C-alpha positions in Angstrom: -34.4 -17.4 14.7 -35.4 -13.7 14.4 -38.8 -12.5 13.3 -38.2 -12.3 9.5 -41.4 -10.3 8.9 -39.8 -7.1 10.1 -36.2 -7.8 11.4 -34.3 -4.9 12.8 -31.1 -4.3 10.8 -28.4 -1.9 11.8 -25.4 -0.9 9.7 -22.3 0.9 10.9 -22.2 4.0 8.7 -19.8 6.0 10.9 -17.4 6.5 8.0 -20.0 8.8 6.3 -18.4 11.5 8.5 -15.5 11.6 6.0 -16.9 11.4 2.5 -13.5 12.1 1.0 -11.9 8.9 2.2 -12.3 5.6 0.5 -14.5 4.0 3.2 -16.6 7.2 3.3 -17.4 6.7 -0.4 -18.1 3.0 0.1 -20.5 3.8 2.9 -22.3 6.5 1.0 -22.9 4.4 -2.2 -23.9 1.4 -0.1 -26.3 3.6 1.9 -27.9 4.9 -1.3 -28.3 1.6 -3.0 -29.3 -0.4 0.0 -31.9 2.1 1.4 -33.5 2.5 -2.0 -35.3 -0.9 -1.9 -34.8 -2.7 1.4 -37.1 -0.9 3.7 -40.1 -3.1 3.0 -38.0 -6.1 4.1 -36.2 -4.8 7.1 -36.5 -2.2 9.8 -33.4 -0.3 8.6 -31.1 1.6 10.9 -27.8 3.4 10.5 -25.2 3.9 13.2 -23.8 7.4 12.6 -21.8 10.0 14.4 -23.8 12.7 16.3 -23.7 15.4 13.7 -24.3 13.3 10.6 -26.6 14.8 8.0 -28.6 12.7 5.5 -26.3 12.3 2.5 -28.1 9.3 1.0 -31.5 10.7 0.2 -33.8 8.2 1.9 -35.4 8.3 5.4 -33.6 5.9 7.7 -33.7 5.4 11.5 -30.4 6.8 13.0 -28.6 5.6 16.1 -26.0 8.0 17.3 -22.6 6.9 18.5 -21.2 7.8 22.0 -18.4 6.7 24.3 -20.6 4.3 26.2 -21.5 2.4 23.1 -17.8 2.1 22.3 -16.9 0.6 25.6 -20.1 -1.3 26.6 -21.2 -3.6 23.8 -24.3 -4.6 25.7 -25.7 -1.1 24.8 -25.6 -2.2 21.2 -28.4 -4.7 21.6 -31.9 -4.9 20.3 -31.1 -5.7 16.6 -31.6 -8.9 14.7 -28.6 -8.2 12.4 -25.7 -5.8 13.1 -23.4 -5.2 10.1 -20.0 -3.6 10.5 -19.3 -2.3 7.0 -15.6 -2.1 7.7 -13.1 -3.9 10.0 -12.0 -0.7 11.9 -15.5 -0.2 13.5 -15.2 0.7 17.2 -18.8 -0.6 17.8 -19.9 -4.2 17.9 -22.9 -5.9 19.5 -22.7 -8.0 22.7 -22.7 -11.8 22.3 -26.1 -13.3 22.1 -27.7 -10.1 21.0 -28.4 -10.9 17.3 -26.3 -11.8 14.3 -23.1 -10.0 13.5 -21.7 -9.6 10.1 -18.1 -8.3 9.7 -16.8 -6.9 6.4 -13.0 -6.9 6.0 -11.5 -4.8 3.3 -7.8 -5.5 3.7 -5.0 -6.1 6.1 -2.8 -3.3 4.8 -1.8 -2.4 8.4 0.4 -5.5 8.5 2.7 -3.7 6.0 2.1 -0.1 7.1 2.5 -0.4 10.9 5.4 -1.4 13.1 5.3 -5.2 14.0 4.0 -4.4 17.6 1.2 -2.1 16.4 0.3 -4.5 13.6 0.0 -7.3 16.0 -2.3 -5.3 18.3 -4.6 -4.5 15.4 -4.6 -8.1 14.3 -5.5 -9.2 17.8 -8.4 -6.7 17.8 -9.6 -7.9 14.4 -9.4 -11.6 15.5 -11.7 -10.7 18.5 -14.2 -9.2 16.0 -13.9 -12.3 13.8 -14.6 -14.4 16.9 -17.8 -12.5 17.5 -19.0 -12.6 13.9 -21.5 -15.0 12.5 -20.4 -14.3 8.9 -17.3 -12.6 7.5 -17.3 -10.8 4.1 -14.4 -9.7 2.0 -14.2 -7.3 -1.0 -12.0 -9.6 -3.1 -10.8 -13.2 -3.2 -7.3 -11.8 -2.6 -8.5 -10.1 0.6 -10.1 -13.3 1.8 -7.0 -15.4 1.1 -4.7 -12.9 2.7 -6.8 -12.7 5.8 -7.0 -16.5 6.1 -3.2 -16.5 6.5 -3.4 -14.3 9.6 -6.9 -14.9 11.1 -8.8 -18.0 12.4 -12.3 -18.0 10.9 -13.4 -20.9 13.1 -15.5 -22.4 10.2 -17.7 -19.4 10.1 -19.6 -18.4 7.0 -17.2 -16.6 4.7 -18.3 -14.6 1.6 -16.7 -12.4 -1.1 -18.9 -9.5 -2.2 -17.2 -7.1 -4.6 -17.5 -3.4 -4.1 -19.4 -1.4 -6.7 -18.2 1.4 -8.9 -20.1 4.7 -8.8 -21.1 6.2 -12.1 -18.7 9.0 -13.2 -20.0 12.5 -13.3 -21.6 13.5 -16.6 -20.5 17.0 -15.9 -16.7 17.4 -16.6 -14.4 20.2 -15.5 -10.8 20.5 -16.7 -8.4 20.7 -13.7 -6.4 23.9 -13.4 -3.3 21.8 -13.5 -3.9 19.8 -16.7 -1.6 18.7 -19.5 -1.9 20.5 -22.9 -1.0 17.4 -24.9 -1.8 13.7 -24.6 -1.3 12.3 -21.1 -1.4 9.4 -18.8 -3.5 9.6 -15.6 -3.0 8.3 -12.1 -5.3 8.7 -9.2 -4.9 7.7 -5.6 -3.8 8.8 -2.1 -0.1 9.9 -2.1 1.5 7.3 0.0 4.5 4.9 -0.6 2.4 1.8 -1.2 1.0 3.4 -4.3 4.4 3.3 -5.9 4.3 6.6 -7.7 8.1 6.6 -8.1 7.9 3.9 -10.7 5.6 5.8 -13.1 7.6 9.0 -12.7 10.8 7.2 -13.6 8.9 5.6 -16.5 8.2 9.0 -18.0 11.9 9.5 -18.9 11.3 6.9 -21.6 7.9 8.4 -22.8 8.8 11.8 -24.2 5.5 12.0 -26.1 3.3 11.7 -23.0 2.7 13.8 -19.9 1.6 12.4 -16.6 -1.2 13.8 -14.4 -1.2 12.5 -10.8 -4.4 13.2 -8.9 -5.0 12.8 -5.2 -4.0 14.3 -1.8 -2.2 12.6 1.0 1.2 12.5 2.7 2.9 15.9 2.4 6.4 14.4 3.0 5.8 11.8 0.3 4.6 14.4 -2.2 7.8 16.4 -1.5 9.8 13.3 -2.1 8.0 12.7 -5.4 8.5 16.4 -6.5 12.2 16.2 -5.8 12.4 13.0 -7.9 10.6 14.9 -10.8 13.2 17.7 -10.5 16.1 15.3 -10.3 15.0 13.6 -13.5 14.3 16.9 -15.3 10.6 16.0 -15.8 9.0 19.2 -14.5 7.3 19.8 -17.9 6.0 16.2 -18.1 4.7 15.4 -14.6 2.0 17.4 -12.9 0.5 17.0 -9.4 -3.1 18.0 -9.5 -3.9 17.4 -5.8 -7.4 16.6 -4.8 -9.8 16.3 -7.8 -13.5 17.0 -7.7 -15.9 14.5 -9.2 -16.2 16.7 -12.3 -12.4 17.0 -12.6 -11.9 13.3 -12.1 -14.4 12.5 -14.8 -12.7 14.9 -17.2 -9.3 13.2 -16.6 -10.7 9.7 -17.1 -12.4 10.7 -20.3 -9.4 12.6 -21.8 -6.4 10.6 -20.8 -4.8 8.1 -23.1 -4.4 5.4 -20.4 -4.7 4.9 -16.7 -1.4 3.9 -14.9 -1.7 2.3 -11.4 1.5 0.6 -10.1 0.1 0.1 -6.6 1.8 -2.5 -4.4 -1.1 -3.3 -2.1 -4.8 -3.1 -2.8 -7.7 -4.9 -1.2 -9.9 -4.1 -4.3 -8.5 -1.4 -6.5 -11.4 0.9 -7.3 -9.6 3.2 -9.7 -8.9 0.3 -12.1 -12.6 -0.4 -12.6 -13.5 3.3 -12.5 -11.1 3.9 -15.4 -12.5 1.0 -17.4 -16.0 2.4 -16.9 -14.8 5.4 -18.9 -13.3 3.1 -21.6 -9.8 4.0 -20.5 -7.0 1.4 -21.0 -5.4 0.3 -17.7 -1.8 -0.5 -17.0 -1.3 -1.7 -13.4 0.9 -3.9 -11.2 0.4 -7.6 -10.9 0.3 -7.3 -7.1 -2.4 -8.4 -4.6 -6.0 -8.0 -5.8 -5.3 -6.1 -9.1 -5.1 -9.1 -11.5 -8.4 -10.3 -10.0 -10.1 -7.0 -10.4 -8.6 -6.0 -13.7 -9.2 -9.4 -15.2 -8.1 -10.0 -18.8 -8.6 -6.4 -19.8 -5.8 -4.7 -17.9 -2.1 -4.8 -18.8 0.1 -5.9 -15.9 3.6 -4.9 -15.1 5.6 -7.8 -13.6 8.3 -5.5 -12.2 9.0 -1.8 -12.1 12.2 -1.2 -14.1 11.4 2.1 -15.9 12.4 1.2 -19.5 10.4 -2.1 -19.3 7.3 -0.3 -18.0 7.5 2.3 -20.8 8.0 -0.3 -23.5 5.1 -2.4 -22.2 2.9 0.7 -22.3 3.8 1.6 -25.8 3.2 -2.0 -27.0 0.0 -2.2 -25.2 -1.3 1.0 -26.7 -0.4 -0.3 -30.2 -2.4 -3.5 -29.6 -5.4 -1.4 -28.3 -5.3 0.6 -31.5 -5.9 -2.6 -33.5 -9.1 -3.3 -31.5 -11.8 -0.8 -32.5 -14.3 -1.8 -29.8 -11.8 -2.0 -27.0 -13.3 0.9 -25.0 -16.8 -0.7 -25.2 -15.3 -4.0 -24.0 -13.8 -2.3 -21.0 -17.1 -0.6 -20.2 -19.0 -3.8 -20.4 -16.5 -5.5 -18.1 -16.6 -2.6 -15.6 -20.4 -2.9 -15.4 -20.1 -6.2 -13.5 -19.0 -4.1 -10.5 -22.1 -2.2 -9.4 -23.3 -0.9 -6.1 -26.8 -2.3 -6.9 -25.3 -5.8 -7.2 -23.3 -5.2 -4.0 -26.4 -4.1 -2.1 -28.5 -7.0 -3.5 -25.8 -9.5 -2.4 -25.8 -8.2 1.1 -29.6 -8.2 1.3 -29.5 -11.9 0.4 -26.9 -12.4 3.1 -29.0 -10.6 5.7 -31.9 -13.0 4.9 -29.6 -16.0 4.9 -28.1 -15.2 8.3 -31.5 -14.7 9.9 -32.6 -18.2 8.7 -29.8 -20.0 10.5 
């Protein structure tokens, strides 16, 4: 059992190097909320890349990555608890050198990679699971999905939901923004996000525009733009590209609804983010989305364009009959906070040290 008076805790924060990716944002908000009140309980350390600057606002001991740490796990010793905040970490501690907690966000690579590449990644992840003393997931769906492909060997398994950062109070209207009422979509432009379905849906919603935010795959964006042209929807569908926090906040607060037909989500942050602004959500019934959207989202069971449009129209009519619907959404979204996330992990760190 480790010395619990001042146990040494290290968290892999290497994704802080890319704050514009999803895991970069997860790392940043976790760093802020964890380091705010944990330092009296733990000797807190972050594993970061060599040029990392302090983005989280609290003094923390930093351990820098290098090639030797990647290939020789025995160099990652000397800590009571090592937490890999995501499953793609290239750094793990050697066996017998303290407790190891692994957080798994999703197994999307099983669908996105070729069978041979997917199997290689799955094998590497199984090796990390074998080393772990506890495995965490960001949703019940992610846990269930992983259990179909990984052997947990009766290890401790937990679900700790991600938090949702507060939207910016400052709002800036994007340069490419509709001039009339609009639907909003936000996410990386990639096939699993299923943008084609909501673009085709717009043919049956002449009273709405659609604003699509997010960067990503250039070829996929070209494909979507060609689809817009083919359907004659150039005046209805706009691609805003990457949105700043102020522009994103403006879109959430000015749209009529958030539309998110994604086919594969480990959590589905934009769903809760939209709800935190009181914005109605229409999303697919796939993977984690029903779990995260709960009873407050509207779910498409399939992606036939006319059906999707009709469901949205009917949903908006029902919302109009519920005056406090926006406040209900905001209350529900408040369940997903980074403070709750950090508190749950602090409790886990203490629990794992007591075993």
